[in-house]
C-alpha positions in Angstrom: 48.7 -103.7 -40.7 50.2 -100.2 -41.5 48.1 -97.1 -40.9 48.4 -96.2 -44.6 46.9 -99.5 -45.5 44.0 -99.1 -43.1 43.4 -95.5 -44.4 43.5 -96.8 -48.0 40.9 -99.5 -47.3 38.7 -97.1 -45.4 38.9 -94.6 -48.3 37.9 -97.4 -50.8 35.1 -98.4 -48.5 33.7 -94.9 -48.3 34.1 -94.4 -52.0 32.2 -97.7 -52.6 29.4 -96.6 -50.2 29.1 -93.2 -51.9 28.9 -94.8 -55.4 26.3 -97.4 -54.3 24.3 -94.8 -52.4 24.3 -92.3 -55.3 23.3 -94.9 -57.9 20.6 -96.3 -55.6 19.2 -92.9 -54.9 19.0 -92.2 -58.7 17.4 -95.5 -59.3 14.8 -94.9 -56.6 14.0 -91.5 -58.0 13.6 -92.8 -61.5 11.2 -95.6 -60.4 9.2 -93.1 -58.4 8.9 -90.9 -61.4 7.9 -93.9 -63.5 5.1 -94.7 -61.0 3.9 -91.2 -61.4 4.0 -91.4 -65.2 1.9 -94.6 -65.0 -0.8 -92.4 -63.4 -0.6 -90.1 -66.5 1.5 -87.4 -64.8 3.7 -85.7 -67.4 7.3 -85.4 -66.3 9.7 -83.4 -68.5 13.5 -83.6 -68.4 14.0 -80.5 -66.2 11.6 -81.9 -63.6 13.3 -85.3 -63.8 16.7 -83.6 -63.3 15.5 -81.4 -60.4 13.8 -84.3 -58.7 17.0 -86.4 -59.1 19.1 -83.7 -57.5 16.5 -83.2 -54.7 16.5 -86.9 -53.9 20.3 -87.0 -54.0 20.2 -84.4 -51.2 17.1 -85.7 -49.4 17.0 -89.5 -49.7 20.8 -90.1 -49.7 21.3 -89.4 -45.9 18.9 -92.2 -45.1 20.0 -94.6 -47.7 23.7 -94.2 -46.9 23.2 -95.7 -43.5 21.6 -98.7 -45.0 24.3 -99.1 -47.6 27.2 -98.5 -45.2 25.9 -101.1 -42.8 25.2 -103.6 -45.6 28.7 -103.2 -47.0 30.3 -103.3 -43.6 28.9 -106.8 -43.2 29.0 -108.0 -46.8 32.6 -107.0 -47.8 34.4 -109.2 -45.3 32.3 -112.1 -46.4 33.2 -111.4 -50.0 36.8 -111.1 -49.2 36.8 -114.5 -47.3 35.1 -116.2 -50.2 37.3 -114.4 -52.7 40.4 -116.0 -51.2 38.9 -119.4 -51.8 37.3 -118.8 -55.2 39.9 -116.4 -56.7 38.7 -116.5 -60.3 35.2 -115.5 -59.1 36.3 -112.7 -56.7 34.7 -109.9 -58.7 31.4 -111.7 -58.9 31.5 -112.6 -55.2 31.9 -108.9 -54.3 29.1 -107.9 -56.6 26.8 -110.6 -55.2 27.7 -109.7 -51.6 26.6 -106.2 -52.0 23.5 -107.0 -54.0 22.4 -109.8 -51.7 23.3 -107.8 -48.6 21.0 -104.9 -49.6 18.2 -107.3 -50.5 18.4 -108.6 -46.9 18.5 -105.1 -45.6 15.4 -104.2 -47.6 13.5 -107.3 -46.4 14.5 -106.5 -42.8 13.5 -102.8 -43.1 10.1 -103.7 -44.7 9.5 -106.2 -42.0 10.4 -104.0 -39.1 9.1 -100.6 -40.2 5.4 -99.8 -40.0 5.0 -98.5 -43.5 4.1 -101.0 -46.3 7.4 -100.6 -48.1 10.4 -98.5 -46.9 11.7 -97.7 -50.4 9.0 -97.4 -53.1 11.2 -98.7 -55.9 11.5 -102.0 -54.2 7.8 -102.7 -54.5 8.3 -104.0 -58.0 10.8 -106.7 -59.0 12.5 -104.5 -61.6 13.0 -101.7 -59.0 14.4 -104.1 -56.4 16.8 -105.6 -58.9 18.0 -102.2 -60.0 18.6 -101.1 -56.4 20.5 -104.4 -55.9 22.6 -103.7 -59.0 23.4 -100.2 -57.7 24.7 -101.6 -54.4 26.4 -104.5 -56.1 28.3 -102.0 -58.3 29.6 -100.2 -55.2 30.6 -103.5 -53.7 32.3 -104.6 -56.9 34.2 -101.4 -56.9 35.6 -102.1 -53.5 36.7 -105.6 -54.6 38.3 -104.1 -57.7 40.2 -101.4 -55.8 41.4 -103.8 -53.1 42.4 -106.6 -55.5 45.7 -108.1 -54.5 48.5 -107.6 -56.9 49.4 -110.7 -58.9 52.6 -112.3 -57.8 54.9 -112.9 -60.7 58.1 -114.8 -61.1 59.5 -117.9 -59.5 58.6 -118.3 -55.9 61.1 -120.2 -53.9 60.5 -121.1 -50.2 57.1 -119.3 -50.0 
């Protein structure tokens, strides 16, 4: 494999990790703010924006490790299955990321002493939205690395 190809794939991987992490961080923030609103705390738009920015800087460094490890394991699996089930390649990438982060959350919640590592995952809607965020990053990688369709008559291979 050429160095340019490896660097291209590495760039797409990092881009996918950044997207999934940023989306997941924003989802986590919004669910935390929702939990506060359920306790009758009034949260205006400037507070919501400031909190989102704060969490992007504060929560992201922790979450990026979790997402990077998840995608490092999930993307090769999606690629292998995508070669077999070509029409479903996009869905397999999405599900690999979403399912992979679910496993990571369950593992973290089991191993860490606190009741729940990421508060948003305490409720089903929060867990699903976090899975959607990482699934989107995983899907992006699959989309960016999609093989070009071969056209024309193929003779001898």
